[in-house]
C-alpha positions as CSV (number, residue, x, y, z in Angstrom):
1,M,-0.1,0.0,0.0
2,V,2.6,2.4,-1.1
3,S,1.0,5.8,-2.2
4,S,3.0,7.8,-5.0
5,T,1.2,11.2,-3.9
6,A,2.6,13.3,-1.5
7,Q,2.1,16.7,0.0
8,P,5.1,19.5,-1.1
9,G,7.8,19.0,1.5
10,Q,6.4,16.1,2.9
11,P,7.9,12.7,2.3
12,A,6.4,10.3,0.0
13,H,4.6,6.8,1.6
14,S,7.9,5.0,2.1
15,S,8.9,1.1,3.5
16,Q,11.5,3.3,5.2
17,P,9.9,4.5,8.9
18,P,10.4,8.5,9.3
19,E,13.4,8.2,11.9
20,R,15.7,6.5,10.0
21,L,14.8,10.0,8.3
22,G,16.0,12.0,11.0
23,G,14.8,11.3,14.5
24,I,15.1,12.7,17.9
25,P,17.2,10.5,20.2
26,V,15.7,9.6,23.7
27,P,17.7,10.6,26.8
28,R,18.6,8.2,28.7
29,I,19.4,8.1,32.5
30,S,20.6,5.7,35.7
31,F,18.4,5.1,38.1
32,D,20.3,6.8,41.0
33,E,19.8,10.7,38.5
34,F,16.4,9.6,38.2
35,L,16.0,10.0,42.0
36,A,18.3,13.1,42.2
37,F,16.5,14.6,39.5
38,G,12.7,13.4,40.5
39,R,9.8,12.3,39.6
40,E,8.2,15.2,39.6
41,A,11.0,17.1,37.7
42,L,10.7,14.1,35.1
43,I,7.1,14.6,34.6
44,R,7.8,18.4,33.8
45,A,10.2,17.6,31.5
46,D,7.3,16.4,29.8
47,V,9.9,13.8,27.0
48,P,10.7,10.5,27.1
49,V,13.5,8.8,28.9
50,V,15.0,5.5,29.1
51,I,16.0,4.6,33.3
52,T,18.6,2.5,33.8
53,L,17.4,0.3,37.1
54,P,19.7,-0.6,39.8
55,N,22.3,-3.7,40.0
56,G,20.1,-6.0,41.3
57,A,16.8,-5.2,40.2
58,E,16.4,-7.3,37.2
59,G,12.7,-8.4,38.0
60,L,11.1,-11.9,37.3
61,G,10.7,-12.9,34.0
62,R,8.6,-15.6,32.9
63,E,9.4,-18.6,35.0
64,G,9.7,-16.2,38.2
65,V,6.3,-14.5,37.5
66,A,4.6,-18.2,36.7
67,K,5.4,-19.8,40.1
68,R,4.4,-16.4,42.0
69,L,1.1,-16.1,40.0
70,G,0.7,-18.8,38.0
71,D,-2.7,-19.5,39.4
72,M,-4.1,-16.0,38.9
73,S,-7.1,-14.6,36.7
74,V,-5.9,-13.1,33.7
75,T,-7.3,-10.9,30.8
76,L,-6.4,-12.5,27.5
77,F,-6.2,-10.1,24.5
78,T,-7.1,-11.8,21.1
79,E,-7.0,-10.1,18.4
80,P,-6.1,-10.5,14.3
81,S,-2.0,-9.7,13.5
82,N,-2.9,-7.3,11.4
83,K,-1.3,-3.6,12.1
84,Q,-4.2,-2.0,10.0
85,N,-6.9,-4.0,12.4
86,E,-10.7,-1.7,12.9
87,D,-11.5,-3.6,15.0
88,R,-11.2,-3.5,18.8
89,W,-9.6,-7.0,20.7
90,T,-11.3,-9.3,22.4
91,T,-11.2,-10.1,25.8
92,R,-11.6,-13.4,27.9
93,E,-10.5,-14.1,31.6
94,I,-7.6,-17.5,31.8
95,K,-5.0,-18.9,34.8
96,L,-1.5,-16.9,33.4
97,R,0.2,-20.3,34.1
98,E,-2.4,-21.5,30.8
99,F,-0.5,-18.8,28.6
100,F,3.4,-20.1,28.9
101,E,2.5,-23.6,29.0
102,D,-0.5,-23.4,26.0
103,E,1.1,-23.4,22.6
104,R,-1.8,-22.0,20.7
105,Y,-1.7,-18.5,21.7
106,L,1.8,-18.5,20.4
107,H,1.3,-20.6,16.8
108,D,-2.3,-19.1,16.5
109,P,-2.5,-18.3,12.7
110,G,-3.4,-14.8,12.2
111,T,-3.9,-14.2,15.6
112,W,-2.3,-11.8,18.4
113,N,-2.7,-12.9,22.0
114,R,-1.1,-10.9,25.0
115,I,-2.1,-10.9,29.2
116,V,-2.6,-8.3,31.3
117,A,-3.3,-8.2,35.1
118,N,-3.5,-4.8,37.1
119,I,-1.7,-5.8,40.5
120,R,-1.9,-2.3,41.8
121,N,-3.6,-4.0,44.9
122,N,-1.1,-6.7,45.2
123,P,2.3,-4.6,46.2
124,A,4.6,-7.4,47.5
125,D,4.0,-9.2,44.5
126,V,4.7,-6.7,42.0
127,N,7.7,-5.7,44.2
128,A,8.9,-8.9,44.1
129,I,8.4,-8.9,39.8
130,I,10.3,-6.1,39.5
131,G,13.0,-6.4,41.3
132,F,12.7,-2.8,43.8
133,S,10.1,-1.9,46.1
134,A,7.9,0.4,43.7
135,R,7.3,2.9,46.7
136,R,11.5,4.5,45.3
137,L,9.1,5.2,42.2
138,F,6.5,6.7,43.5
139,G,6.6,6.6,47.0
140,S,3.3,5.4,48.2
141,E,0.4,2.7,46.4
142,R,-2.0,4.8,46.7
143,L,-0.6,7.3,44.0
144,L,-0.7,4.4,41.7
145,N,-3.7,3.9,39.4
146,A,-2.5,0.5,37.6
147,A,0.3,-1.6,37.9
148,N,-0.5,-4.1,35.1
149,L,1.7,-7.4,34.3
150,W,1.6,-7.7,30.7
151,I,3.1,-10.7,28.2
152,S,3.3,-11.8,24.8
153,H,4.7,-13.0,22.3
154,K,6.9,-11.7,18.9
155,G,5.2,-9.9,16.8
156,V,2.3,-8.5,19.0
157,F,1.9,-4.8,18.5
158,T,-0.1,-1.9,19.9
159,Q,-1.4,0.1,17.6
160,S,-0.9,3.8,17.6
161,H,-3.1,5.5,20.5
162,F,-2.0,8.0,23.8
163,D,-2.4,7.7,27.4
164,E,-4.1,9.7,29.6
165,L,-2.2,8.9,32.5
166,E,1.5,8.7,33.2
167,N,3.5,5.9,32.2
168,F,6.6,3.3,33.5
169,N,7.1,0.7,31.5
170,I,10.2,-1.7,32.8
171,A,11.4,-4.8,31.1
172,L,12.2,-7.8,32.3
173,E,12.0,-10.4,29.5
174,G,12.2,-9.6,25.9
175,R,12.7,-6.4,24.0
176,K,9.9,-3.9,22.8
177,R,10.0,-1.3,20.5
178,F,8.4,2.3,21.4
179,V,7.1,4.2,18.6
180,M,6.5,8.1,19.9
181,T,5.2,11.1,19.1
182,P,4.6,14.2,21.2
183,P,1.1,15.5,22.2
184,G,-1.5,16.9,20.0
185,F,-5.4,15.9,18.7
186,W,-6.3,16.9,15.5
187,E,-2.9,16.6,13.5
188,Y,-3.3,12.7,14.2
189,Y,-6.2,12.4,12.9
190,P,-8.7,10.9,15.8
191,R,-11.0,7.8,15.1
192,S,-14.2,8.3,16.4
193,L,-14.8,9.3,20.0
194,A,-18.8,8.2,20.1
195,Q,-17.5,4.6,19.4
196,G,-14.5,5.0,22.2
197,F,-11.7,5.3,19.9
198,G,-10.7,8.8,21.0
199,D,-7.7,8.4,22.2
200,K,-6.6,6.1,19.5
201,S,-5.7,7.2,15.3
202,R,-6.7,7.0,12.3
203,V,-2.9,6.3,11.2
204,F,-2.6,2.3,12.8
205,D,0.9,2.2,12.0
206,F,3.5,5.7,12.7
207,D,6.0,3.5,10.5
208,D,3.1,3.2,7.3
209,V,2.1,6.0,6.9
210,D,-0.1,7.7,3.2
211,W,0.8,10.9,3.2
212,A,-1.4,11.7,0.7
213,R,-4.8,11.6,3.2
214,Y,-2.8,12.1,6.9
215,P,-0.4,15.5,5.3
216,K,-1.1,17.3,9.2
217,L,0.8,14.2,10.5
218,A,4.3,14.9,9.6
219,A,5.5,17.2,11.3
220,K,4.4,15.7,14.0
221,L,5.9,12.4,13.3
222,A,9.2,14.6,12.6
223,Q,9.4,14.4,16.0
224,R,9.0,11.2,16.9
225,R,11.1,9.4,19.2
226,E,12.6,5.3,18.9
227,V,13.8,3.6,22.0
228,I,14.0,-0.4,21.9
229,L,13.1,-1.1,25.5
230,E,15.4,-4.3,27.2
231,P,15.4,-6.1,30.1
232,G,17.0,-3.9,32.9
233,Q,15.5,-0.5,31.7
234,M,12.3,1.5,32.0
235,L,11.2,4.0,29.7
236,Y,9.4,7.0,31.2
237,L,6.2,8.1,28.4
238,P,4.8,10.8,29.7
239,L,0.3,11.1,29.5
240,G,-0.6,12.4,26.1
241,W,2.6,11.4,23.8
242,W,1.7,9.0,21.2
243,H,2.9,5.8,20.8
244,Q,3.0,2.0,19.7
245,A,4.2,-1.4,21.1
246,E,5.7,-4.0,18.9
247,S,7.4,-7.1,21.1
248,L,10.6,-7.9,19.6
249,D,11.3,-11.7,21.0
250,D,9.3,-15.2,21.9
251,M,8.3,-13.9,24.7
252,N,7.8,-10.8,26.3
253,V,7.4,-9.7,30.4
254,N,7.0,-5.7,30.8
255,M,5.1,-4.2,34.2
256,N,3.4,-0.9,33.5
257,F,2.7,2.0,36.2
258,W,-0.1,4.4,35.6
259,S,-0.3,7.0,38.3
260,W,-2.7,10.6,37.9
261,D,-1.2,13.8,37.3
262,P,-2.5,17.7,37.3
263,K,-0.7,17.8,34.3
264,I,-3.7,16.8,32.3
265,L,-5.5,20.0,32.9
266,R,-3.2,21.3,30.4
267,R,-4.5,18.9,27.8
268,P,-7.9,19.2,27.9
269,Y,-8.9,17.0,24.6
270,V,-6.9,14.1,26.8
271,L,-9.2,14.8,30.0
272,G,-12.2,15.0,27.8
273,V,-11.3,11.2,25.9
274,A,-10.1,9.9,28.9
275,L,-13.5,10.8,31.0
276,Y,-15.8,9.7,28.0
277,T,-13.7,6.5,27.1
278,A,-14.1,5.3,30.7
279,V,-17.7,5.5,30.7
280,F,-18.1,4.1,27.2
281,R,-15.9,0.8,28.8
282,K,-18.3,1.0,31.3
283,L,-21.3,0.5,30.2
284,K,-20.6,-1.4,27.1
285,G,-18.5,-3.4,29.4
286,I,-15.3,-3.3,27.8
287,Y,-11.7,-4.2,29.5
288,N,-10.6,-1.2,31.6
289,Y,-7.9,-2.5,33.7
290,E,-9.9,-2.5,36.6
291,P,-7.2,-4.4,39.8
292,T,-7.5,-7.5,40.2
293,G,-6.3,-9.9,43.5
294,A,-3.1,-12.1,43.7
295,A,-3.6,-15.8,43.3
296,K,-4.4,-17.2,46.7
């Protein structure tokens, strides 16, 4: 699907992603620098940052997670393995151990499978999984909206969207590629707000843009950041920043933390979309990252 038509001064639809043509590097700091700089200062800076976690904070991979939480109920996301898929994923509950043991989830032709569980209410499990105390990040569990455990297989892709919450994502096993672009709304050609897709772009994949249809996106993609997040690293992703993610290894285990920040009041489109989407999901019974209990 290559478009031969481009707007003046804009790149043509290309098989080469825009960051190859001049992306902005993502700053990298140590965990000690992060603590000295301060979480609030990082949030005020409002740019993605990769933080190297301290030695001894490797956290748990699949074996450790399965041993500790294997009997916990988690939510399985299923969708076609198509980056241009227009439909919402479907969900159902399974046991975490089942995802590791059932080969169908890995070798399901034409389907992407991933699991998620918000274990915010189980701080001992959170700390065991990440390898250090979450209090060192947030000071108090009360500041957390979610502590999501994500597990996926190679190739699983999350289409472009923004979060209404500050996002700290830790890689525990496997690598994920993130493409991130600055805040904005109409430049991203948002999908239907009425259908609960207001936080998502009609350009599903920022590596595959039809510039004739979406010319306003060029200025934002010129400011794109890209990073491959590896085990032992944490990515700070500010609220309102558009992003997409792709799992690169056979098994990918991540923990991401969401927290509310008053910065959202300066981005009314983010706040408005967030409030509407929360109500829409509740009324329609769509998965909305509610906390789950740990296995007993």
